[in-house]
N, C-alpha and C positions, 0 to 999 in steps of 0.2 A: 339723275345720277345719285347713287347712294352716298351717304356721308361716310366718313372714315370709320365710324363705329358700326357700319353695316345697316343702319336704319334708313328708311326712305324719308326724304324731306316732305313737308306738308304739301299736298297737291300732286305728289309724284304718281306716275302711272303704275298701277299694280302689275307685278311681274306675271306674264302669261304662264298658265299651267297646262299640263297635258289634257286636263278636262276641257279647257278652252279650245284646244285644238280639236278634240273629239267632237265637240258641239258644232264647231264651224264646218267640219268635214262630214258631219252626220254619220259618224261611226262611233264605235266603243273605244274607251281608253286602251283596251287590250289590242285593238287593231292599230292604234297609233304606236303602241309599244312595239308590235311586230314589224311595222313598217320601218322602224328605226333600227331594231336589233336583228331582224331576220327578214329583210325585204323580199326575198324570193318567195316567201310564203304568202305574200299579199298580191292580189290581182293588180295589174298595171293601172287601170282606171282609179281604183281605190287608193293605191299608193300615190298617184299624182295628186289626188284630192287632198290627201293628208299632207303632202309636202307643200302644197299651195297654202293650206291652212296654217302650217308652221311659219311660212314666210309672212302671211298676213297678220298673224298674232304676235310675231316676234319671239315665239317660244324658243328657249335654249335648252336642248336636251342635256341631261346629266351625262357628261362624258365618262364618268366612272362607271355608271350603269351600262353604257354601251360597250365598255371594254371588259365587263365581268367575265365573259366567256373565254377571253384570252388570258385570264389570270387564274391562279390557283393558290389558295392560302393553306389548303389541307387542314382547315378548321371547320368544325360543325358547331352551330349554336343550338343548344337545347333550352327551350323556354318552358318553365313550369310555374304554376300558380303558388307554389309553396314548397321549398326544398326540404323543410323540416317535417312534412307530413309523412307518416309511416307507410302510406300506400305506395309511394313512388320508389322506395329503395330497390325493390326487385327489378322494376322496369329500368331504372337508371343503370343498374349493374349489367343487365343484358344489352342495353344500348351501348354502353362504354366498351363492352367486350367486342361487339361487332365492329364498331368504328375504329378502335385501336388496332384490331387485327387487319383492317383495311388500310391502315396507315394514316388515319385522321386523328388530329387532336380534338378535344371536346371542351367547349365552354358551356357551363350550366348557368343559366340566368333565372333569377327568382323575380317574376313580374309582380307577384302579390295582387294580381288583377288591378294594378294601379296604372292609370293612363300615362302618368309621367314616366314611370319606369318602362312601360311598353314603348313609348315614343323613343326612349333612349336606345332600346334594342332595335327598333325600326330603323333608326339612323345608322346603326352598325351594319345592318344587312344592306341597306341602300348604298353605303360607302364601299361595298365590295370587300369587307373584311372577313367574310366567311364563304365557304363553298356550298353550304346547305343548311337547312333549318329543320329541326324537329319541334313541333308545337304540341305541348301537352295540355294547355290550359283552356282550349275551346274558344279562344278569342284571337282576333287578328290585331297585331300591334298597331297598325295604322291603315289609313285609307289606301285602297289599291294595293295593299300588301300582297294579296293572293296573286296578283298579276306578276309579281316578281318571280313566281315559280317558273316562268319561262327562261329565266337566266340564272336564278338561284333556286334549285329544287327545294320544295317545302313539303313535308309529310306530317300528318297529324297522328298522334298516338293517344288513345283512350277517350279523347273528347272530339266529337265531330263538330264541324262548322258547316252546316248544310249548304249555305249559299256560296261557299268558297270554291267548290269543285276540286278541292285538293284530295289526294289519296288519304284514307284514314284506316287505321288499324285499331279496332275497338272490340268490345264484347256485345253480345245480344242482350242488352239491358232489359228489354221488354219481356223476352222469353224467360230470362233468369228470375225476374221479379214475379212473374206469373207462376213459375215453378215453386218458388218459396211460399207464395200465398196459398197455392193448392196444397202444399205440404201441411200448412197450418190447418187448412179446412179439413184435410183427411184425418187430422187428430181430433176433430170434433169442435174446433173453434169456429164460432160464427161472428163474434164481435171482435174484429181484428183492426187495430190501429196501424197507421203508417206514418213514420217520420221521414219527411222528404229531404233531399239535398237542396242546394240553392235553386230557387225557382227558375232563374234564367238559364240554367244548364240544360243541355239537350238530354243528357242521361237521366236527369231528375224527372223530366217529363215521361221518358220511356219507362222508367221503373214505376212511376205512379200509374201509368196506363196499364202496365202489366198487372199490378195489384188490383186495379179497378176491374179489369177484364176477368180475372180469376173469380172475383166475388160475384160479378154479374152472371157468369156462366154457371156458378153454383146456386144461383137463385137467391143470393144474399144482397140486400139493398146496400148501396154505397152510402155511408154516413159521413158527410163532409166534416162533421164535428170530430171525427176520428182521424182526420188527415192534418198532421201538424207540420207546418213549414219549418225547415231547419237548414243546417249547413253540414258539411262533412267533417265535423269536429266534435270534441268532447263537450264544449260549452253548450252547443245546441242540444246535445243529448240530455244534459242536466235540465235545460229549460223544458224539454218535452216531458221529462219525468215529473217535473213540478206541475205541468198541465195535467198529467195523468192523476197525480195525487190530489189535485184540487177539483176533479170532476164531481159534480153533484149528481149526475145521472149515473147509470150503470157503467162501471168501468169495463174496458175491453179485457178479454181473457188472454189475448196475445198481442204483441207489438212487433211489427216488422220495420226495422230501421234501414234506411238507404245506405248506411255505411257501418262498418264495425266499430269505429270510434263513437258514433252516435249510440249504438247498442250498448257498448261497454259503459259509457257514462250514464246511460239510462239505468242499467242494472245496478250500478254502485249507488245511485241516488235513491232508488226505491228500496234497496236493501238497508241503506242508512235510515230510512223512514220506518223500518220494521217489517217490510214485506219479504217474501221468499220467492226466489226464481229457481225453478219454474213452477213451484207449487201454487203460488198466488197469481203469477202472471208469467206466461212464456214470452221469451224475447229472442228475436232472430236478427241477424245482421246481413251485411253484403260487403264482399271484398276478399276475405280470407287472409287478412294480415296476420303476422306472426303472433301478435298479442292475443288473437281470438282463441287460439288453442290453449294458451297458458292462463287465461282468466278463470275465475271461479264464480259461477260454473263456466265450463268451456262452452264457447259460443257456437250455436248452430248458425251457419252462414252460407252464402253463395261464393264459391272460390273463383276469382278471376284468374285466367291464365296470364299473369302479368309478365313473366319471363318471355313467353312466346309472343305476346303483344309487342314488347320492346324489341325483341330480336327481328321479327318480321318488318316492323316499321323502319328499323335501322338498315336492314338489308335492302329494302325498297329504296331508301335514300341513297345508299352507296351506289346502287345500279344506276340511278338517275343522274347522280353526279358524274358518273363515268361517261355519260352521253348515250347510254343504252336506251332503246325504245321500250318502255315498260307499259304494257297494256293494262295491267291490273290497277284498279282504283282503290285497292285496299282489301281488307278482310274483316268479317264480323265473326268473332270467335264465341263458342259456347262456354258457359260457366258450369261448375259442378256443385251440386248440393252436398254440403258437409253436415251430417246430422250429429249433433253433440248433446250436451247436458242442459242447455238453457231453454229447451223446448220440451214440453211433455203433453201427453194426451189430456184434453179437457175433462175434468172429473164431474163437472156439472154444478156442484156446490162450491162456491168460491168465497173465501173469507173476505169481508169488506175491509178496505183500508181504514185505519183509525180516523175518526171524525176530525181530530186535530192532530195531524202528524207532527212529530217532534221536528225541530229545525233541521233542515237539510244542509249538510256541509258541502261546499263547493271545493274545487281544487285550490281556490285561494284562501280557503279557511272555513 
């Protein structure tokens, strides 16, 4: 018996979980969930095995989860890795427009990729406080979270989670990165650096592979010293620029950044060090955020169809929340190459950076 504060006394038996039931019945946790929430979809022998395992383990299903289909909150939870990032604004506007028109209220949650915050939102979903979830951050808030999709529809936007089986609306990152790298090669650049996004992100790997494949197909050796790990923010762009300025070997003539914020911060830092863009180094980005057109020089970038991505993802979720059978597992949308002033044809003779660059000022000073 639990104490009044909810904790278990020393030596108390651990409470059985759905995983315990699945192991005893030799089925997946998804099958256990279906046997409880949608028993007609489970064959009788399997259902009997699951019910026997529940009795043997003493597992107590979450009554709230069983009743989710009978309840409606008319609320959708949107989970993002950072509400303040300039990339999300267009997507958020498109999502909010679709959901509001369909009669749903919207809660935006900033997970910051923090497990504690993710666990908080995981509990909200499991408690039946929302009718659906849009995940933007490429991470599942908790164990077995994807299995909740059977009672609380979950759709991914921008960031895939390959093992989840959830519908995803994203861009073709590999093809877009390949196109950008091929554009730089077509202008005569052969020594091209790449600033990546967070290594754990699926789209980071896809963009890196697109960059690599374009080089290989052009007969250009991939130089791992010119692949600089980063994140999709200004700080990582400054760090990459310092790496560039500190190179003792021949510097690249072009830099392809995996986000516009990376590219903009890189440009500012090298310009502060006395270099010119694109005369001394060409710089390209990825995303097509509003700042990219207004910066000096205007940034060559891959434009993501953010509004369409948000609209399609939200429409998919609305249909699934209505109970409609939706066959589509999502869509992979093409990007568009925006050619602007930050990239130029390689002239061949490039002025070297100063041997001792003057101090680089960061955003903090």
